[in-house]
PDB file of N, CA, C and O in Angstrom:
ATOM      1  N   UNK A   1     106.334 156.716 -14.883  1.00  0.00           N
ATOM      2  CA  UNK A   1     105.575 155.580 -15.381  1.00  0.00           C
ATOM      3  C   UNK A   1     105.288 154.577 -14.259  1.00  0.00           C
ATOM      4  O   UNK A   1     104.274 153.880 -14.273  1.00  0.00           O
ATOM      5  N   UNK A   2     106.195 154.523 -13.300  1.00  0.00           N
ATOM      6  CA  UNK A   2     106.031 153.592 -12.179  1.00  0.00           C
ATOM      7  C   UNK A   2     104.738 153.867 -11.408  1.00  0.00           C
ATOM      8  O   UNK A   2     104.054 152.937 -10.981  1.00  0.00           O
ATOM      9  N   UNK A   3     104.409 155.148 -11.234  1.00  0.00           N
ATOM     10  CA  UNK A   3     103.195 155.517 -10.510  1.00  0.00           C
ATOM     11  C   UNK A   3     101.944 155.043 -11.258  1.00  0.00           C
ATOM     12  O   UNK A   3     101.010 154.519 -10.650  1.00  0.00           O
ATOM     13  N   UNK A   4     101.936 155.231 -12.567  1.00  0.00           N
ATOM     14  CA  UNK A   4     100.792 154.782 -13.375  1.00  0.00           C
ATOM     15  C   UNK A   4     100.656 153.267 -13.298  1.00  0.00           C
ATOM     16  O   UNK A   4      99.544 152.754 -13.168  1.00  0.00           O
ATOM     17  N   UNK A   5     101.769 152.545 -13.377  1.00  0.00           N
ATOM     18  CA  UNK A   5     101.728 151.082 -13.303  1.00  0.00           C
ATOM     19  C   UNK A   5     101.144 150.623 -11.965  1.00  0.00           C
ATOM     20  O   UNK A   5     100.367 149.670 -11.918  1.00  0.00           O
ATOM     21  N   UNK A   6     101.513 151.289 -10.902  1.00  0.00           N
ATOM     22  CA  UNK A   6     100.977 150.923  -9.582  1.00  0.00           C
ATOM     23  C   UNK A   6      99.484 151.210  -9.515  1.00  0.00           C
ATOM     24  O   UNK A   6      98.724 150.415  -8.960  1.00  0.00           O
ATOM     25  N   UNK A   7      99.057 152.338 -10.073  1.00  0.00           N
ATOM     26  CA  UNK A   7      97.634 152.678 -10.101  1.00  0.00           C
ATOM     27  C   UNK A   7      96.848 151.648 -10.920  1.00  0.00           C
ATOM     28  O   UNK A   7      95.748 151.253 -10.535  1.00  0.00           O
ATOM     29  N   UNK A   8      97.411 151.222 -12.037  1.00  0.00           N
ATOM     30  CA  UNK A   8      96.762 150.225 -12.889  1.00  0.00           C
ATOM     31  C   UNK A   8      96.601 148.909 -12.124  1.00  0.00           C
ATOM     32  O   UNK A   8      95.527 148.307 -12.146  1.00  0.00           O
ATOM     33  N   UNK A   9      97.648 148.466 -11.459  1.00  0.00           N
ATOM     34  CA  UNK A   9      97.593 147.214 -10.694  1.00  0.00           C
ATOM     35  C   UNK A   9      96.520 147.285  -9.602  1.00  0.00           C
ATOM     36  O   UNK A   9      95.755 146.339  -9.409  1.00  0.00           O
ATOM     37  N   UNK A  10      96.474 148.386  -8.910  1.00  0.00           N
ATOM     38  CA  UNK A  10      95.489 148.548  -7.832  1.00  0.00           C
ATOM     39  C   UNK A  10      94.075 148.503  -8.395  1.00  0.00           C
ATOM     40  O   UNK A  10      93.211 147.812  -7.854  1.00  0.00           O
ATOM     41  N   UNK A  11      93.836 149.233  -9.474  1.00  0.00           N
ATOM     42  CA  UNK A  11      92.497 149.282 -10.057  1.00  0.00           C
ATOM     43  C   UNK A  11      92.081 147.923 -10.614  1.00  0.00           C
ATOM     44  O   UNK A  11      90.938 147.507 -10.426  1.00  0.00           O
ATOM     45  N   UNK A  12      92.995 147.224 -11.300  1.00  0.00           N
ATOM     46  CA  UNK A  12      92.659 145.905 -11.836  1.00  0.00           C
ATOM     47  C   UNK A  12      92.358 144.915 -10.713  1.00  0.00           C
ATOM     48  O   UNK A  12      91.477 144.068 -10.858  1.00  0.00           O
ATOM     49  N   UNK A  13      93.074 145.013  -9.604  1.00  0.00           N
ATOM     50  CA  UNK A  13      92.771 144.143  -8.463  1.00  0.00           C
ATOM     51  C   UNK A  13      91.379 144.423  -7.911  1.00  0.00           C
ATOM     52  O   UNK A  13      90.690 143.502  -7.474  1.00  0.00           O
ATOM     53  N   UNK A  14      90.962 145.681  -7.926  1.00  0.00           N
ATOM     54  CA  UNK A  14      89.610 146.032  -7.491  1.00  0.00           C
ATOM     55  C   UNK A  14      88.570 145.458  -8.458  1.00  0.00           C
ATOM     56  O   UNK A  14      87.515 144.990  -8.028  1.00  0.00           O
ATOM     57  N   UNK A  15      88.863 145.494  -9.751  1.00  0.00           N
ATOM     58  CA  UNK A  15      87.912 145.048 -10.774  1.00  0.00           C
ATOM     59  C   UNK A  15      87.844 143.519 -10.887  1.00  0.00           C
ATOM     60  O   UNK A  15      86.845 142.981 -11.363  1.00  0.00           O
ATOM     61  N   UNK A  16      88.886 142.827 -10.458  1.00  0.00           N
ATOM     62  CA  UNK A  16      88.924 141.361 -10.526  1.00  0.00           C
ATOM     63  C   UNK A  16      87.727 140.724  -9.836  1.00  0.00           C
ATOM     64  O   UNK A  16      87.244 139.677 -10.267  1.00  0.00           O
ATOM     65  N   UNK A  17      87.251 141.346  -8.776  1.00  0.00           N
ATOM     66  CA  UNK A  17      86.134 140.817  -7.999  1.00  0.00           C
ATOM     67  C   UNK A  17      84.922 140.571  -8.902  1.00  0.00           C
ATOM     68  O   UNK A  17      84.218 139.572  -8.750  1.00  0.00           O
ATOM     69  N   UNK A  18      84.690 141.482  -9.831  1.00  0.00           N
ATOM     70  CA  UNK A  18      83.534 141.357 -10.726  1.00  0.00           C
ATOM     71  C   UNK A  18      83.693 140.164 -11.658  1.00  0.00           C
ATOM     72  O   UNK A  18      82.722 139.459 -11.935  1.00  0.00           O
ATOM     73  N   UNK A  19      84.901 139.934 -12.139  1.00  0.00           N
ATOM     74  CA  UNK A  19      85.147 138.777 -12.998  1.00  0.00           C
ATOM     75  C   UNK A  19      85.030 137.483 -12.187  1.00  0.00           C
ATOM     76  O   UNK A  19      84.499 136.483 -12.670  1.00  0.00           O
ATOM     77  N   UNK A  20      85.527 137.514 -10.969  1.00  0.00           N
ATOM     78  CA  UNK A  20      85.512 136.326 -10.122  1.00  0.00           C
ATOM     79  C   UNK A  20      84.092 135.897  -9.754  1.00  0.00           C
ATOM     80  O   UNK A  20      83.841 134.708  -9.555  1.00  0.00           O
ATOM     81  N   UNK A  21      83.175 136.835  -9.664  1.00  0.00           N
ATOM     82  CA  UNK A  21      81.786 136.471  -9.358  1.00  0.00           C
ATOM     83  C   UNK A  21      81.150 135.701 -10.506  1.00  0.00           C
ATOM     84  O   UNK A  21      80.160 134.995 -10.310  1.00  0.00           O
ATOM     85  N   UNK A  22      81.714 135.833 -11.707  1.00  0.00           N
ATOM     86  CA  UNK A  22      81.215 135.092 -12.878  1.00  0.00           C
ATOM     87  C   UNK A  22      82.067 133.863 -13.173  1.00  0.00           C
ATOM     88  O   UNK A  22      81.914 133.251 -14.230  1.00  0.00           O
ATOM     89  N   UNK A  23      82.957 133.494 -12.264  1.00  0.00           N
ATOM     90  CA  UNK A  23      83.787 132.308 -12.465  1.00  0.00           C
ATOM     91  C   UNK A  23      85.042 132.565 -13.272  1.00  0.00           C
ATOM     92  O   UNK A  23      85.671 131.623 -13.756  1.00  0.00           O
ATOM     93  N   UNK A  24      85.416 133.827 -13.425  1.00  0.00           N
ATOM     94  CA  UNK A  24      86.607 134.168 -14.200  1.00  0.00           C
ATOM     95  C   UNK A  24      87.644 134.880 -13.359  1.00  0.00           C
ATOM     96  O   UNK A  24      87.537 134.967 -12.135  1.00  0.00           O
ATOM     97  N   UNK A  25      88.635 135.378 -14.039  1.00  0.00           N
ATOM     98  CA  UNK A  25      89.696 136.121 -13.367  1.00  0.00           C
ATOM     99  C   UNK A  25      90.552 136.770 -14.444  1.00  0.00           C
ATOM    100  O   UNK A  25      90.330 136.558 -15.636  1.00  0.00           O
ATOM    101  N   UNK A  26      91.528 137.557 -14.020  1.00  0.00           N
ATOM    102  CA  UNK A  26      92.466 138.151 -14.964  1.00  0.00           C
ATOM    103  C   UNK A  26      93.877 138.028 -14.427  1.00  0.00           C
ATOM    104  O   UNK A  26      94.104 137.935 -13.220  1.00  0.00           O
ATOM    105  N   UNK A  27      94.804 138.031 -15.346  1.00  0.00           N
ATOM    106  CA  UNK A  27      96.225 137.982 -15.003  1.00  0.00           C
ATOM    107  C   UNK A  27      96.922 139.080 -15.785  1.00  0.00           C
ATOM    108  O   UNK A  27      96.749 139.181 -17.000  1.00  0.00           O
ATOM    109  N   UNK A  28      97.700 139.897 -15.112  1.00  0.00           N
ATOM    110  CA  UNK A  28      98.489 140.918 -15.797  1.00  0.00           C
ATOM    111  C   UNK A  28      99.725 140.221 -16.355  1.00  0.00           C
ATOM    112  O   UNK A  28     100.555 139.711 -15.603  1.00  0.00           O
ATOM    113  N   UNK A  29      99.835 140.207 -17.672  1.00  0.00           N
ATOM    114  CA  UNK A  29     100.964 139.554 -18.334  1.00  0.00           C
ATOM    115  C   UNK A  29     102.125 140.525 -18.471  1.00  0.00           C
ATOM    116  O   UNK A  29     103.282 140.161 -18.256  1.00  0.00           O
ATOM    117  N   UNK A  30     101.807 141.772 -18.833  1.00  0.00           N
ATOM    118  CA  UNK A  30     102.861 142.765 -19.034  1.00  0.00           C
ATOM    119  C   UNK A  30     102.302 144.175 -18.901  1.00  0.00           C
ATOM    120  O   UNK A  30     101.191 144.459 -19.346  1.00  0.00           O
ATOM    121  N   UNK A  31     103.079 145.046 -18.289  1.00  0.00           N
ATOM    122  CA  UNK A  31     102.799 146.477 -18.248  1.00  0.00           C
ATOM    123  C   UNK A  31     103.987 147.170 -18.892  1.00  0.00           C
ATOM    124  O   UNK A  31     105.094 147.157 -18.355  1.00  0.00           O
ATOM    125  N   UNK A  32     103.749 147.773 -20.044  1.00  0.00           N
ATOM    126  CA  UNK A  32     104.831 148.462 -20.745  1.00  0.00           C
ATOM    127  C   UNK A  32     104.307 149.819 -21.190  1.00  0.00           C
ATOM    128  O   UNK A  32     103.360 149.911 -21.970  1.00  0.00           O
ATOM    129  N   UNK A  33     104.936 150.863 -20.683  1.00  0.00           N
ATOM    130  CA  UNK A  33     104.478 152.230 -20.919  1.00  0.00           C
ATOM    131  C   UNK A  33     103.012 152.324 -20.506  1.00  0.00           C
ATOM    132  O   UNK A  33     102.684 152.106 -19.340  1.00  0.00           O
ATOM    133  N   UNK A  34     102.134 152.644 -21.441  1.00  0.00           N
ATOM    134  CA  UNK A  34     100.708 152.749 -21.123  1.00  0.00           C
ATOM    135  C   UNK A  34      99.908 151.617 -21.759  1.00  0.00           C
ATOM    136  O   UNK A  34      98.703 151.738 -21.979  1.00  0.00           O
ATOM    137  N   UNK A  35     100.595 150.522 -22.049  1.00  0.00           N
ATOM    138  CA  UNK A  35      99.943 149.338 -22.609  1.00  0.00           C
ATOM    139  C   UNK A  35      99.897 148.245 -21.546  1.00  0.00           C
ATOM    140  O   UNK A  35     100.901 147.908 -20.920  1.00  0.00           O
ATOM    141  N   UNK A  36      98.700 147.709 -21.368  1.00  0.00           N
ATOM    142  CA  UNK A  36      98.476 146.649 -20.392  1.00  0.00           C
ATOM    143  C   UNK A  36      98.104 145.390 -21.160  1.00  0.00           C
ATOM    144  O   UNK A  36      97.139 145.394 -21.924  1.00  0.00           O
ATOM    145  N   UNK A  37      98.851 144.325 -20.968  1.00  0.00           N
ATOM    146  CA  UNK A  37      98.519 143.046 -21.594  1.00  0.00           C
ATOM    147  C   UNK A  37      97.942 142.137 -20.522  1.00  0.00           C
ATOM    148  O   UNK A  37      98.578 141.857 -19.506  1.00  0.00           O
ATOM    149  N   UNK A  38      96.701 141.676 -20.780  1.00  0.00           N
ATOM    150  CA  UNK A  38      95.973 140.866 -19.817  1.00  0.00           C
ATOM    151  C   UNK A  38      95.611 139.514 -20.399  1.00  0.00           C
ATOM    152  O   UNK A  38      95.392 139.375 -21.602  1.00  0.00           O
ATOM    153  N   UNK A  39      95.554 138.529 -19.534  1.00  0.00           N
ATOM    154  CA  UNK A  39      95.025 137.217 -19.904  1.00  0.00           C
ATOM    155  C   UNK A  39      93.786 136.997 -19.045  1.00  0.00           C
ATOM    156  O   UNK A  39      93.852 137.056 -17.817  1.00  0.00           O
ATOM    157  N   UNK A  40      92.652 136.743 -19.703  1.00  0.00           N
ATOM    158  CA  UNK A  40      91.442 136.406 -18.976  1.00  0.00           C
ATOM    159  C   UNK A  40      91.460 134.911 -18.716  1.00  0.00           C
ATOM    160  O   UNK A  40      91.833 134.123 -19.585  1.00  0.00           O
ATOM    161  N   UNK A  41      91.056 134.528 -17.516  1.00  0.00           N
ATOM    162  CA  UNK A  41      91.130 133.127 -17.120  1.00  0.00           C
ATOM    163  C   UNK A  41      89.753 132.623 -16.703  1.00  0.00           C
ATOM    164  O   UNK A  41      88.817 133.404 -16.526  1.00  0.00           O
ATOM    165  N   UNK A  42      89.646 131.315 -16.551  1.00  0.00           N
ATOM    166  CA  UNK A  42      88.395 130.711 -16.114  1.00  0.00           C
ATOM    167  C   UNK A  42      87.291 130.946 -17.130  1.00  0.00           C
ATOM    168  O   UNK A  42      87.525 130.897 -18.337  1.00  0.00           O
ATOM    169  N   UNK A  43      86.099 131.200 -16.638  1.00  0.00           N
ATOM    170  CA  UNK A  43      84.946 131.405 -17.512  1.00  0.00           C
ATOM    171  C   UNK A  43      85.149 132.599 -18.452  1.00  0.00           C
ATOM    172  O   UNK A  43      84.647 132.593 -19.576  1.00  0.00           O
ATOM    173  N   UNK A  44      85.869 133.605 -18.005  1.00  0.00           N
ATOM    174  CA  UNK A  44      86.099 134.798 -18.830  1.00  0.00           C
ATOM    175  C   UNK A  44      87.025 134.513 -20.011  1.00  0.00           C
ATOM    176  O   UNK A  44      86.918 135.157 -21.055  1.00  0.00           O
ATOM    177  N   UNK A  45      87.922 133.561 -19.850  1.00  0.00           N
ATOM    178  CA  UNK A  45      88.860 133.242 -20.918  1.00  0.00           C
ATOM    179  C   UNK A  45      88.191 132.668 -22.144  1.00  0.00           C
ATOM    180  O   UNK A  45      88.658 132.878 -23.264  1.00  0.00           O
ATOM    181  N   UNK A  46      87.100 131.944 -21.947  1.00  0.00           N
ATOM    182  CA  UNK A  46      86.394 131.318 -23.070  1.00  0.00           C
ATOM    183  C   UNK A  46      85.116 132.057 -23.453  1.00  0.00           C
ATOM    184  O   UNK A  46      84.398 131.634 -24.359  1.00  0.00           O
ATOM    185  N   UNK A  47      84.841 133.134 -22.779  1.00  0.00           N
ATOM    186  CA  UNK A  47      83.596 133.879 -23.011  1.00  0.00           C
ATOM    187  C   UNK A  47      83.622 134.596 -24.369  1.00  0.00           C
ATOM    188  O   UNK A  47      84.625 135.214 -24.724  1.00  0.00           O
ATOM    189  N   UNK A  48      82.520 134.513 -25.127  1.00  0.00           N
ATOM    190  CA  UNK A  48      82.467 135.221 -26.412  1.00  0.00           C
ATOM    191  C   UNK A  48      82.464 136.748 -26.264  1.00  0.00           C
ATOM    192  O   UNK A  48      82.660 137.471 -27.241  1.00  0.00           O
ATOM    193  N   UNK A  49      82.243 137.224 -25.060  1.00  0.00           N
ATOM    194  CA  UNK A  49      82.215 138.670 -24.809  1.00  0.00           C
ATOM    195  C   UNK A  49      83.513 139.176 -24.189  1.00  0.00           C
ATOM    196  O   UNK A  49      83.544 140.278 -23.641  1.00  0.00           O
ATOM    197  N   UNK A  50      84.580 138.390 -24.266  1.00  0.00           N
ATOM    198  CA  UNK A  50      85.849 138.746 -23.615  1.00  0.00           C
ATOM    199  C   UNK A  50      86.404 140.074 -24.122  1.00  0.00           C
ATOM    200  O   UNK A  50      86.873 140.884 -23.323  1.00  0.00           O
ATOM    201  N   UNK A  51      86.360 140.312 -25.419  1.00  0.00           N
ATOM    202  CA  UNK A  51      86.899 141.574 -25.950  1.00  0.00           C
ATOM    203  C   UNK A  51      86.067 142.765 -25.486  1.00  0.00           C
ATOM    204  O   UNK A  51      86.605 143.847 -25.250  1.00  0.00           O
ATOM    205  N   UNK A  52      84.764 142.568 -25.356  1.00  0.00           N
ATOM    206  CA  UNK A  52      83.911 143.641 -24.842  1.00  0.00           C
ATOM    207  C   UNK A  52      84.276 143.937 -23.392  1.00  0.00           C
ATOM    208  O   UNK A  52      84.338 145.098 -22.986  1.00  0.00           O
ATOM    209  N   UNK A  53      84.515 142.890 -22.618  1.00  0.00           N
ATOM    210  CA  UNK A  53      84.929 143.073 -21.219  1.00  0.00           C
ATOM    211  C   UNK A  53      86.223 143.864 -21.150  1.00  0.00           C
ATOM    212  O   UNK A  53      86.370 144.755 -20.313  1.00  0.00           O
ATOM    213  N   UNK A  54      87.163 143.538 -22.032  1.00  0.00           N
ATOM    214  CA  UNK A  54      88.454 144.217 -22.011  1.00  0.00           C
ATOM    215  C   UNK A  54      88.344 145.663 -22.481  1.00  0.00           C
ATOM    216  O   UNK A  54      88.814 146.571 -21.795  1.00  0.00           O
ATOM    217  N   UNK A  55      87.734 145.889 -23.633  1.00  0.00           N
ATOM    218  CA  UNK A  55      87.705 147.234 -24.217  1.00  0.00           C
ATOM    219  C   UNK A  55      86.650 148.141 -23.584  1.00  0.00           C
ATOM    220  O   UNK A  55      86.958 149.264 -23.184  1.00  0.00           O
ATOM    221  N   UNK A  56      85.414 147.664 -23.491  1.00  0.00           N
ATOM    222  CA  UNK A  56      84.328 148.514 -22.978  1.00  0.00           C
ATOM    223  C   UNK A  56      84.272 148.534 -21.460  1.00  0.00           C
ATOM    224  O   UNK A  56      83.644 149.412 -20.868  1.00  0.00           O
ATOM    225  N   UNK A  57      84.921 147.578 -20.837  1.00  0.00           N
ATOM    226  CA  UNK A  57      84.928 147.521 -19.381  1.00  0.00           C
ATOM    227  C   UNK A  57      86.249 147.977 -18.802  1.00  0.00           C
ATOM    228  O   UNK A  57      86.383 149.114 -18.351  1.00  0.00           O
ATOM    229  N   UNK A  58      87.224 147.085 -18.816  1.00  0.00           N
ATOM    230  CA  UNK A  58      88.500 147.346 -18.145  1.00  0.00           C
ATOM    231  C   UNK A  58      89.246 148.544 -18.735  1.00  0.00           C
ATOM    232  O   UNK A  58      89.670 149.428 -17.991  1.00  0.00           O
ATOM    233  N   UNK A  59      89.411 148.589 -20.052  1.00  0.00           N
ATOM    234  CA  UNK A  59      90.144 149.697 -20.676  1.00  0.00           C
ATOM    235  C   UNK A  59      89.439 151.028 -20.438  1.00  0.00           C
ATOM    236  O   UNK A  59      90.085 152.029 -20.127  1.00  0.00           O
ATOM    237  N   UNK A  60      88.138 151.041 -20.582  1.00  0.00           N
ATOM    238  CA  UNK A  60      87.374 152.284 -20.386  1.00  0.00           C
ATOM    239  C   UNK A  60      87.566 152.815 -18.964  1.00  0.00           C
ATOM    240  O   UNK A  60      87.798 154.008 -18.767  1.00  0.00           O
ATOM    241  N   UNK A  61      87.468 151.930 -17.986  1.00  0.00           N
ATOM    242  CA  UNK A  61      87.627 152.355 -16.591  1.00  0.00           C
ATOM    243  C   UNK A  61      89.044 152.871 -16.324  1.00  0.00           C
ATOM    244  O   UNK A  61      89.217 153.911 -15.687  1.00  0.00           O
ATOM    245  N   UNK A  62      90.050 152.152 -16.806  1.00  0.00           N
ATOM    246  CA  UNK A  62      91.430 152.603 -16.612  1.00  0.00           C
ATOM    247  C   UNK A  62      91.666 153.960 -17.268  1.00  0.00           C
ATOM    248  O   UNK A  62      92.350 154.812 -16.702  1.00  0.00           O
ATOM    249  N   UNK A  63      91.102 154.164 -18.459  1.00  0.00           N
ATOM    250  CA  UNK A  63      91.259 155.454 -19.147  1.00  0.00           C
ATOM    251  C   UNK A  63      90.561 156.577 -18.403  1.00  0.00           C
ATOM    252  O   UNK A  63      91.106 157.673 -18.273  1.00  0.00           O
ATOM    253  N   UNK A  64      89.359 156.309 -17.914  1.00  0.00           N
ATOM    254  CA  UNK A  64      88.600 157.340 -17.213  1.00  0.00           C
ATOM    255  C   UNK A  64      89.226 157.700 -15.867  1.00  0.00           C
ATOM    256  O   UNK A  64      89.247 158.867 -15.477  1.00  0.00           O
ATOM    257  N   UNK A  65      89.734 156.694 -15.162  1.00  0.00           N
ATOM    258  CA  UNK A  65      90.178 156.931 -13.787  1.00  0.00           C
ATOM    259  C   UNK A  65      91.685 157.155 -13.633  1.00  0.00           C
ATOM    260  O   UNK A  65      92.125 157.692 -12.617  1.00  0.00           O
ATOM    261  N   UNK A  66      92.484 156.747 -14.637  1.00  0.00           N
ATOM    262  CA  UNK A  66      93.934 156.870 -14.472  1.00  0.00           C
ATOM    263  C   UNK A  66      94.576 157.715 -15.574  1.00  0.00           C
ATOM    264  O   UNK A  66      95.205 158.734 -15.289  1.00  0.00           O
ATOM    265  N   UNK A  67      94.417 157.291 -16.834  1.00  0.00           N
ATOM    266  CA  UNK A  67      95.056 158.006 -17.941  1.00  0.00           C
ATOM    267  C   UNK A  67      94.329 157.667 -19.241  1.00  0.00           C
ATOM    268  O   UNK A  67      94.137 156.490 -19.546  1.00  0.00           O
ATOM    269  N   UNK A  68      93.921 158.681 -20.015  1.00  0.00           N
ATOM    270  CA  UNK A  68      93.159 158.431 -21.244  1.00  0.00           C
ATOM    271  C   UNK A  68      93.949 157.739 -22.363  1.00  0.00           C
ATOM    272  O   UNK A  68      93.366 157.351 -23.376  1.00  0.00           O
ATOM    273  N   UNK A  69      95.246 157.582 -22.194  1.00  0.00           N
ATOM    274  CA  UNK A  69      96.061 156.953 -23.242  1.00  0.00           C
ATOM    275  C   UNK A  69      96.343 155.467 -22.977  1.00  0.00           C
ATOM    276  O   UNK A  69      97.055 154.827 -23.751  1.00  0.00           O
ATOM    277  N   UNK A  70      95.795 154.924 -21.903  1.00  0.00           N
ATOM    278  CA  UNK A  70      96.018 153.506 -21.585  1.00  0.00           C
ATOM    279  C   UNK A  70      95.329 152.628 -22.626  1.00  0.00           C
ATOM    280  O   UNK A  70      94.193 152.886 -23.022  1.00  0.00           O
ATOM    281  N   UNK A  71      96.031 151.594 -23.058  1.00  0.00           N
ATOM    282  CA  UNK A  71      95.501 150.601 -23.987  1.00  0.00           C
ATOM    283  C   UNK A  71      95.584 149.239 -23.313  1.00  0.00           C
ATOM    284  O   UNK A  71      96.610 148.889 -22.731  1.00  0.00           O
ATOM    285  N   UNK A  72      94.507 148.478 -23.393  1.00  0.00           N
ATOM    286  CA  UNK A  72      94.486 147.126 -22.837  1.00  0.00           C
ATOM    287  C   UNK A  72      94.405 146.148 -23.995  1.00  0.00           C
ATOM    288  O   UNK A  72      93.541 146.271 -24.863  1.00  0.00           O
ATOM    289  N   UNK A  73      95.310 145.176 -24.006  1.00  0.00           N
ATOM    290  CA  UNK A  73      95.344 144.154 -25.042  1.00  0.00           C
ATOM    291  C   UNK A  73      95.133 142.796 -24.402  1.00  0.00           C
ATOM    292  O   UNK A  73      95.566 142.547 -23.276  1.00  0.00           O
ATOM    293  N   UNK A  74      94.467 141.931 -25.129  1.00  0.00           N
ATOM    294  CA  UNK A  74      94.229 140.575 -24.633  1.00  0.00           C
ATOM    295  C   UNK A  74      95.335 139.642 -25.098  1.00  0.00           C
ATOM    296  O   UNK A  74      95.723 139.653 -26.266  1.00  0.00           O
ATOM    297  N   UNK A  75      95.831 138.848 -24.189  1.00  0.00           N
ATOM    298  CA  UNK A  75      96.811 137.812 -24.479  1.00  0.00           C
ATOM    299  C   UNK A  75      96.114 136.481 -24.246  1.00  0.00           C
ATOM    300  O   UNK A  75      95.483 136.270 -23.210  1.00  0.00           O
ATOM    301  N   UNK A  76      96.233 135.596 -25.207  1.00  0.00           N
ATOM    302  CA  UNK A  76      95.568 134.291 -25.086  1.00  0.00           C
ATOM    303  C   UNK A  76      96.562 133.237 -24.665  1.00  0.00           C
ATOM    304  O   UNK A  76      96.197 132.072 -24.509  1.00  0.00           O
TER     305      UNK A  76
END
């Protein structure tokens, strides 16, 4: 599980750049098994499309590139 967690951290750090260009950011709150709990910050935290960013963006990419069982949850 440690290897998957490291891969997730690396990929999320790569993806942060896209959020930062829109005035937002992300914070990894918890990694437990294949569940990732994230907090969106800045402009992304208040964006009405935040769940779409998490599910259709971040979760989809993590599933495609690392493991299809990864789940991303939003923490407010």
